[in-house]
C-alpha positions in Angstrom: 202.7 95.7 72.8 199.4 97.0 74.2 198.0 93.5 74.5 201.0 92.3 76.5 200.5 94.9 79.3 197.5 93.2 81.0 199.2 89.8 80.7 202.4 91.1 82.3 200.5 93.0 85.0 198.2 90.1 85.9 201.1 87.6 85.9 202.9 89.8 88.5 199.7 90.1 90.5 199.2 86.3 90.4 202.8 85.7 91.6 202.6 88.1 94.5 199.1 87.1 95.7 199.9 83.4 95.2 203.0 83.8 97.4 201.0 85.7 100.0 198.4 83.0 100.0 201.0 80.4 100.4 202.6 82.2 103.4 199.2 82.6 105.1 198.6 78.8 105.0 199.6 76.8 108.1 200.5 73.3 106.9 200.4 71.8 110.4 196.8 72.7 111.1 195.8 72.9 107.5 194.2 76.3 108.1 194.8 79.9 107.1 196.0 82.4 109.7 193.5 85.0 108.6 190.6 83.3 106.8 188.9 86.5 105.6 192.1 87.8 104.0 192.8 84.4 102.5 189.4 84.5 100.8 190.2 87.9 99.3 193.6 86.7 98.2 192.0 83.6 96.6 189.5 85.6 94.7 192.1 88.0 93.3 194.4 85.0 92.5 191.7 83.1 90.6 190.7 86.3 88.7 194.2 87.0 87.6 194.7 83.4 86.5 191.4 83.7 84.6 192.6 86.8 82.8 195.9 85.2 82.0 194.2 82.1 80.5 191.9 84.3 78.5 194.8 86.3 77.2 196.7 83.2 76.1 193.6 81.8 74.4 193.1 85.1 72.6 196.7 85.0 71.3 196.4 81.5 70.1 193.2 82.2 68.2 194.8 85.2 66.4 197.7 83.0 65.0 
């Protein structure tokens, strides 16, 4: 149970930040509305995806 808490937390973070990043992107001009904020969103999104992949690999190696 303790190992599932970071996976659940980072999956929620990835969904929320990914949705915010998607909303910030303007598809007509192919630019972000607020580029500095988009960089922060992208860093957090990639970090949360990295933690999720790391957690899934750890689970697989334990089996």
